[in-house]
VONU-591122 format. One record per residue (C-alpha): residue in three letters; z, y, x; chain; residue number from 1. Coordinates in steps of 0.001 Angstrom, whole numbers. Example, Ala and Ser with C-alpha at 12.3 -4.5 7.8 and 13.67 -1.06 7.14 Angstrom:
// VONU-591122
Ala; 7800; -4500; 12300; A; 1
Ser; 7140; -1060; 13670; A; 2
***
This chain:
// VONU-591122
Unk; -42; 30; 208; A; 1
Unk; -656; 2943; 1205; A; 2
Unk; 2223; 4631; 979; A; 3
Unk; 1816; 8442; 2567; A; 4
Unk; -434; 9202; 52; A; 5
Unk; 1287; 8727; -2682; A; 6
Unk; 4241; 11115; -1219; A; 7
Unk; 5167; 14352; -3224; A; 8
Unk; 2741; 16859; -2174; A; 9
Unk; 5382; 19053; -141; A; 10
Unk; 6457; 15838; 2121; A; 11
Unk; 2470; 15587; 2711; A; 12
Unk; 2161; 18832; 3709; A; 13
Unk; 5050; 19066; 6113; A; 14
Unk; 3949; 16083; 7728; A; 15
Unk; 569; 17693; 8510; A; 16
Unk; 2071; 21006; 9274; A; 17
Unk; 3090; 18972; 12419; A; 18
Unk; -704; 17850; 13536; A; 19
Unk; -3022; 20553; 15319; A; 20
Unk; -5213; 22385; 12709; A; 21
Unk; -8384; 20628; 13171; A; 22
Unk; -6631; 17332; 12883; A; 23
Unk; -5428; 18707; 9568; A; 24
Unk; -8867; 19865; 8256; A; 25
Unk; -9917; 16017; 8891; A; 26
Unk; -7015; 15085; 7235; A; 27
Unk; -7880; 17583; 4208; A; 28
Unk; -11256; 15884; 3864; A; 29
Unk; -10209; 11694; 4050; A; 30
Unk; -9740; 11830; -549; A; 31
Unk; -9152; 13670; -2901; A; 32
Unk; -5873; 13089; -2799; A; 33
Unk; -5618; 15117; 162; A; 34
Unk; -8236; 17698; -227; A; 35
Unk; -5140; 20346; -660; A; 36
Unk; -2969; 19579; 2689; A; 37
Unk; -3852; 22656; 4040; A; 38
Unk; -3580; 24706; 1280; A; 39
Unk; 203; 25499; 2187; A; 40
Unk; 429; 24722; 5970; A; 41
Unk; 3022; 26774; 7406; A; 42
Unk; 1407; 26842; 10532; A; 43
Unk; -1706; 28168; 11256; A; 44
Unk; -3079; 28076; 14660; A; 45
Unk; -6440; 29258; 15258; A; 46
Unk; -8365; 29002; 19067; A; 47
Unk; -11965; 29743; 19196; A; 48
Unk; -12138; 27494; 22267; A; 49
Unk; -10465; 24445; 20458; A; 50
Unk; -13075; 24247; 17757; A; 51
Unk; -16064; 24267; 19797; A; 52
Unk; -18616; 25521; 17698; A; 53
Unk; -20563; 29051; 16991; A; 54
Unk; -18409; 32447; 16886; A; 55
Unk; -20358; 32776; 13198; A; 56
Unk; -18845; 28709; 12279; A; 57
Unk; -15501; 29802; 13465; A; 58
Unk; -15278; 32841; 11629; A; 59
Unk; -16407; 30779; 8293; A; 60
Unk; -13899; 27918; 9178; A; 61
Unk; -10650; 30551; 9278; A; 62
Unk; -12269; 32470; 6306; A; 63
Unk; -12458; 29043; 4133; A; 64
Unk; -8935; 27963; 5255; A; 65
Unk; -6992; 31203; 4261; A; 66
Unk; -8861; 31352; 1159; A; 67
Unk; -7486; 28182; 135; A; 68
Unk; -4309; 29105; 901; A; 69
Unk; -1676; 29468; -1972; A; 70
Unk; 1095; 31691; -1666; A; 71
Unk; 3995; 29995; 70; A; 72
Unk; 5078; 31801; 3408; A; 73
Unk; 3533; 30844; 6708; A; 74
Unk; 6221; 30468; 9835; A; 75
Unk; 3411; 30800; 12695; A; 76
Unk; 331; 32366; 12592; A; 77
Unk; -1630; 31918; 16436; A; 78
Unk; -5052; 33584; 16489; A; 79
Unk; -6927; 33144; 20160; A; 80
Unk; -10497; 34855; 20468; A; 81
Unk; -12862; 35661; 23006; A; 82
Unk; -13583; 39853; 22951; A; 83
Unk; -14945; 40672; 19072; A; 84
Unk; -17747; 42968; 20031; A; 85
Unk; -20468; 41124; 17840; A; 86
Unk; -21568; 40726; 14595; A; 87
Unk; -20163; 37469; 13992; A; 88
Unk; -16412; 38324; 15164; A; 89
Unk; -15019; 42046; 14784; A; 90
Unk; -11783; 44002; 14975; A; 91
Unk; -11974; 44046; 11339; A; 92
Unk; -12283; 40148; 10839; A; 93
Unk; -9343; 39927; 13065; A; 94
Unk; -7235; 42468; 11332; A; 95
Unk; -8031; 41170; 7938; A; 96
Unk; -7080; 38250; 9125; A; 97
Unk; -3955; 39307; 10505; A; 98
Unk; -2623; 41635; 7085; A; 99
Unk; -3061; 37952; 5799; A; 100
Unk; -617; 36340; 7565; A; 101
Unk; 1714; 39809; 6543; A; 102
Unk; 1365; 39158; 3337; A; 103
Unk; 2834; 35578; 3237; A; 104
Unk; 5682; 36822; 5081; A; 105
Unk; 4879; 35027; 8522; A; 106
Unk; 7561; 35091; 11245; A; 107
Unk; 6098; 34014; 14504; A; 108
Unk; 2707; 35905; 15215; A; 109
Unk; 501; 35209; 17924; A; 110
Unk; -2455; 37499; 18997; A; 111
Unk; -4738; 36731; 22023; A; 112
Unk; -7691; 38335; 23068; A; 113
Unk; -8959; 36426; 25929; A; 114
Unk; -11361; 37679; 28568; A; 115
Unk; -14626; 36574; 29637; A; 116
Unk; -14673; 37679; 32998; A; 117
Unk; -11776; 36318; 35304; A; 118
Unk; -11171; 39192; 37163; A; 119
Unk; -10003; 40868; 34126; A; 120
Unk; -7126; 38373; 34561; A; 121
Unk; -5811; 40293; 37503; A; 122
Unk; -6952; 43730; 36918; A; 123
Unk; -9292; 46140; 34907; A; 124
Unk; -11643; 47727; 36686; A; 125
Unk; -13448; 48714; 33708; A; 126
Unk; -12354; 51077; 31131; A; 127
Unk; -11106; 48718; 28677; A; 128
Unk; -12004; 49743; 24593; A; 129
Unk; -9003; 50925; 22374; A; 130
Unk; -7405; 48282; 20073; A; 131
Unk; -6067; 49284; 16856; A; 132
Unk; -3958; 46968; 14587; A; 133
Unk; -2957; 46833; 11287; A; 134
Unk; -40; 49784; 10974; A; 135
Unk; 1576; 47015; 8759; A; 136
Unk; 2065; 44587; 12221; A; 137
Unk; 4559; 46909; 13549; A; 138
Unk; 7276; 47298; 10403; A; 139
Unk; 6763; 43545; 9452; A; 140
Unk; 10094; 43083; 8085; A; 141
Unk; 9689; 39182; 8485; A; 142
Unk; 8829; 38922; 12423; A; 143
Unk; 11088; 37257; 14723; A; 144
Unk; 8541; 36429; 17464; A; 145
Unk; 5371; 38286; 18846; A; 146
Unk; 3292; 37497; 21287; A; 147
Unk; 545; 40524; 21997; A; 148
Unk; -2225; 39387; 24915; A; 149
Unk; -5033; 41460; 25322; A; 150
Unk; -6716; 41372; 28716; A; 151
Unk; -6042; 44742; 29702; A; 152
Unk; -7635; 46443; 26368; A; 153
Unk; -5463; 49608; 25343; A; 154
Unk; -3412; 49314; 22517; A; 155
Unk; -3189; 52254; 19773; A; 156
Unk; 580; 52616; 18886; A; 157
Unk; 1408; 53781; 15285; A; 158
Unk; 3386; 56753; 15592; A; 159
Unk; 6647; 54644; 13746; A; 160
Unk; 6789; 51562; 14490; A; 161
Unk; 9790; 48852; 13271; A; 162
Unk; 10616; 45584; 13562; A; 163
Unk; 13809; 45109; 11965; A; 164
Unk; 14677; 40698; 12677; A; 165
Unk; 12474; 40665; 15968; A; 166
Unk; 14052; 38681; 18153; A; 167
Unk; 11497; 37936; 20923; A; 168
Unk; 8457; 39725; 22087; A; 169
Unk; 5968; 39083; 25131; A; 170
Unk; 3079; 41772; 25909; A; 171
Unk; 1148; 40329; 28375; A; 172
Unk; -1835; 42592; 30409; A; 173
Unk; -1287; 45538; 27364; A; 174
Unk; -2817; 49053; 28068; A; 175
Unk; 145; 51482; 27282; A; 176
Unk; -814; 55625; 27764; A; 177
Unk; 1074; 57410; 25750; A; 178
Unk; 4531; 57679; 27040; A; 179
Unk; 6331; 59189; 24017; A; 180
Unk; 5277; 56266; 22055; A; 181
Unk; 5488; 53439; 24485; A; 182
Unk; 9384; 54594; 25341; A; 183
Unk; 9881; 54644; 21665; A; 184
Unk; 8260; 50852; 20937; A; 185
Unk; 10743; 49712; 23847; A; 186
Unk; 14256; 51279; 21776; A; 187
Unk; 16826; 49821; 19343; A; 188
Unk; 14201; 52125; 17028; A; 189
Unk; 11483; 49825; 17101; A; 190
Unk; 13309; 46090; 17268; A; 191
Unk; 17262; 46912; 17093; A; 192
Unk; 17851; 42932; 16930; A; 193
Unk; 15814; 41926; 19850; A; 194
Unk; 17600; 39393; 22516; A; 195
Unk; 14178; 38341; 24995; A; 196
Unk; 11816; 40851; 26256; A; 197
Unk; 8746; 39445; 28705; A; 198
Unk; 6291; 42203; 30059; A; 199
Unk; 3839; 40914; 32402; A; 200
Unk; 684; 42345; 33608; A; 201
Unk; 1107; 45116; 32028; A; 202
Unk; -868; 48235; 32667; A; 203
Unk; 1577; 51579; 32287; A; 204
Unk; -300; 54797; 32662; A; 205
Unk; 566; 58600; 33017; A; 206
Unk; 4191; 57519; 32827; A; 207
Unk; 6911; 58578; 35384; A; 208
Unk; 9838; 56899; 34468; A; 209
Unk; 9530; 53715; 31462; A; 210
Unk; 12699; 53544; 29337; A; 211
Unk; 13852; 50213; 27837; A; 212
Unk; 16992; 50333; 25942; A; 213
Unk; 17880; 47249; 24007; A; 214
Unk; 21671; 47306; 23081; A; 215
Unk; 20907; 43173; 21671; A; 216
Unk; 18435; 42315; 24949; A; 217
Unk; 19536; 39243; 26690; A; 218
Unk; 16838; 37910; 28253; A; 219
Unk; 14290; 40217; 30193; A; 220
Unk; 11358; 39731; 32566; A; 221
Unk; 9244; 41878; 34052; A; 222
Unk; 5980; 41027; 36199; A; 223
Unk; 3577; 42962; 38238; A; 224
Unk; 205; 42872; 39780; A; 225
Unk; -187; 46227; 40882; A; 226
Unk; 1988; 48728; 43382; A; 227
Unk; 4839; 50515; 41317; A; 228
Unk; 3866; 53397; 40375; A; 229
Unk; 7047; 54713; 37729; A; 230
Unk; 10588; 54390; 37828; A; 231
Unk; 12371; 52181; 35296; A; 232
Unk; 15656; 53489; 33008; A; 233
Unk; 16994; 50270; 31499; A; 234
Unk; 19877; 50126; 29462; A; 235
Unk; 20841; 46978; 27823; A; 236
Unk; 25078; 46403; 28002; A; 237
Unk; 24572; 42647; 27330; A; 238
Unk; 22429; 41694; 29257; A; 239
Unk; 22292; 38442; 31068; A; 240
Unk; 19294; 37263; 33080; A; 241
Unk; 16504; 39634; 34525; A; 242
Unk; 13600; 38467; 36467; A; 243
Unk; 11182; 40434; 38360; A; 244
Unk; 8021; 39644; 40010; A; 245
Unk; 5572; 42583; 41794; A; 246
Unk; 4117; 44091; 44583; A; 247
Unk; 7372; 45573; 45689; A; 248
Unk; 10974; 45805; 44457; A; 249
Unk; 10861; 48403; 41660; A; 250
Unk; 12580; 51949; 40761; A; 251
Unk; 15670; 50861; 38999; A; 252
Unk; 18177; 53448; 37174; A; 253
Unk; 20852; 51180; 35662; A; 254
Unk; 24252; 50708; 35124; A; 255
Unk; 24102; 47629; 33093; A; 256
Unk; 23548; 45321; 35765; A; 257
Unk; 27337; 44360; 36477; A; 258
Unk; 26686; 42251; 32701; A; 259
Unk; 24036; 39932; 34610; A; 260
Unk; 24954; 36321; 35138; A; 261
Unk; 21369; 35638; 36593; A; 262
Unk; 18766; 37715; 38715; A; 263
Unk; 15811; 36645; 40099; A; 264
Unk; 13681; 39560; 42686; A; 265
Unk; 10162; 38176; 44054; A; 266
Unk; 8494; 40338; 46163; A; 267
Unk; 4544; 40105; 46702; A; 268
Unk; 3245; 42457; 48858; A; 269
Unk; 3608; 43239; 52560; A; 270
Unk; 6440; 45282; 53468; A; 271
Unk; 4514; 46968; 56294; A; 272
Unk; 1666; 47744; 54160; A; 273
Unk; 4131; 50859; 53166; A; 274
Unk; 4958; 54147; 55742; A; 275
Unk; 8234; 54571; 54628; A; 276
Unk; 10457; 51507; 52999; A; 277
Unk; 12291; 52520; 49701; A; 278
Unk; 16230; 52248; 49455; A; 279
Unk; 15019; 49982; 46209; A; 280
Unk; 16169; 47238; 46934; A; 281
Unk; 19731; 48232; 48554; A; 282
Unk; 20447; 49793; 45268; A; 283
Unk; 19540; 46630; 43001; A; 284
Unk; 21693; 44652; 45195; A; 285
Unk; 24816; 47465; 44584; A; 286
Unk; 25058; 46936; 40904; A; 287
Unk; 24933; 43145; 41176; A; 288
Unk; 28454; 42632; 41245; A; 289
Unk; 29743; 39839; 38527; A; 290
Unk; 26011; 37630; 38976; A; 291
Unk; 26659; 33828; 39133; A; 292
Unk; 22687; 33374; 40118; A; 293
Unk; 20664; 35061; 42423; A; 294
Unk; 17428; 34362; 43807; A; 295
Unk; 15438; 37062; 46453; A; 296
Unk; 12376; 35091; 46840; A; 297
Unk; 9185; 36124; 48798; A; 298
Unk; 9196; 39439; 50593; A; 299
Unk; 12149; 40611; 49509; A; 300
Unk; 14503; 39973; 52226; A; 301
Unk; 12182; 41478; 54387; A; 302
Unk; 12614; 44649; 52816; A; 303
Unk; 16186; 44359; 53115; A; 304
Unk; 15682; 43476; 56954; A; 305
Unk; 13532; 47027; 57191; A; 306
Unk; 15862; 49078; 55799; A; 307
Unk; 18989; 50148; 58412; A; 308
Unk; 21322; 51199; 55934; A; 309
Unk; 21519; 47910; 54155; A; 310
Unk; 24294; 46289; 55880; A; 311
Unk; 26592; 49273; 55725; A; 312
Unk; 26258; 49804; 51713; A; 313
Unk; 26471; 46190; 50021; A; 314
Unk; 30216; 46820; 47864; A; 315
Unk; 33141; 44618; 47832; A; 316
Unk; 31960; 40889; 48039; A; 317
Unk; 29899; 39115; 45098; A; 318
Unk; 33262; 36953; 44323; A; 319
Unk; 31639; 35241; 41140; A; 320
Unk; 27916; 34239; 43075; A; 321
Unk; 27827; 30425; 42822; A; 322
Unk; 24018; 30082; 43626; A; 323
Unk; 22366; 31702; 46333; A; 324
Unk; 18339; 30756; 46563; A; 325
Unk; 16557; 32722; 48915; A; 326
Unk; 13350; 32757; 50131; A; 327
Unk; 12664; 33901; 53675; A; 328
Unk; 9768; 34330; 56333; A; 329
Unk; 9760; 32150; 59487; A; 330
Unk; 7603; 34971; 60960; A; 331
Unk; 10364; 37698; 60848; A; 332
Unk; 13556; 37594; 62194; A; 333
Unk; 15765; 37761; 59434; A; 334
Unk; 18859; 35465; 60388; A; 335
Unk; 20975; 38485; 60706; A; 336
Unk; 20314; 39398; 56176; A; 337
Unk; 20957; 36137; 55991; A; 338
Unk; 24262; 35616; 57563; A; 339
Unk; 25285; 39177; 56162; A; 340
Unk; 25136; 38223; 52860; A; 341
Unk; 26530; 34865; 53023; A; 342
Unk; 29569; 36388; 54576; A; 343
Unk; 29962; 38209; 51164; A; 344
Unk; 29665; 34821; 48886; A; 345
Unk; 32804; 33706; 50056; A; 346
Unk; 32872; 31368; 46651; A; 347
Unk; 28890; 30055; 46794; A; 348
Unk; 28972; 26566; 45948; A; 349
Unk; 24996; 26223; 46040; A; 350
Unk; 22414; 27338; 48729; A; 351
Unk; 18826; 27306; 48882; A; 352
Unk; 16940; 28707; 51609; A; 353
Unk; 13014; 28199; 51471; A; 354
Unk; 10775; 29051; 54701; A; 355
Unk; 7918; 29362; 53201; A; 356
Unk; 6041; 26953; 51861; A; 357
Unk; 8850; 24652; 53093; A; 358
Unk; 12370; 24171; 52105; A; 359
Unk; 14608; 24159; 54699; A; 360
Unk; 18072; 23876; 53230; A; 361
Unk; 19610; 22437; 49517; A; 362
Unk; 23130; 23084; 50220; A; 363
Unk; 25672; 21984; 47632; A; 364
Unk; 29123; 23432; 48823; A; 365
***
């Protein structure tokens, strides 16, 4: 007996919701009993490359699925498309689909605009067009997770943004230009309940100071692939974890690093490319008073090595530090920095030292 086909519609829909969308569509054509199964899917993943069809056919498939959807809520809506610059797939179509998800109380929204050019994933060489998503997307009262990936296209923010229940936000390869709207976007005014913020390889132009102020923020990751040209004013009194990966140590203005439990800093640039070595690495370490896990990777130690005031500027020892991970350069004399750091970590329990690219020590004390 075919027991699955005789299950209540709600159970069938729940089962099919765990399948990739392609397989869910296949299930809907198995028989008349399954023809309705895609009408109330709570997870909708529209990934253009995954359908392996023409852009026109992809658009038709999305339109048909959404037109047959009933009034049930959508938990997750994912849309991944290549740049929409032709008659088959335009910004109007994309915004229509996003608006549909918003009307169905979407909770997790993932918007990916992929790039046809691999070099765009590293940096935008050519001027990129401006994109304006529906204003309702920036005032959605049901969104708990928002991911935007736009291949360095300039995202136009509306004057007012408000995500009352948003807890996680990931911005990847977004181009910001307006300082006032950008700083307003990264504040409690827009996201009063934000816990996790991930900013990865975004372009921030015409901004001297990036203000990030979230009272409920607990996890913050900032990845950059260009030289740092602006200051970061960070206000997050409940921040527990901070990760920074960039060419050079960031210029951070913060009085909240004392709350950190875990911190990671990785420098990917060459310190000898700079005429003057900044005091940014030293200022960062001065704020990490209560951290339990600390990772200083890439060229970060070498930035400290070139700072003649480093050893005379550290605060009292890091009594809370239990795990220290260091990335060191075998071609530079960084032993003095290593010894100095260890002397300021009296309660360390585990130490990992990597002489790039080989793990040299992984000690448990």
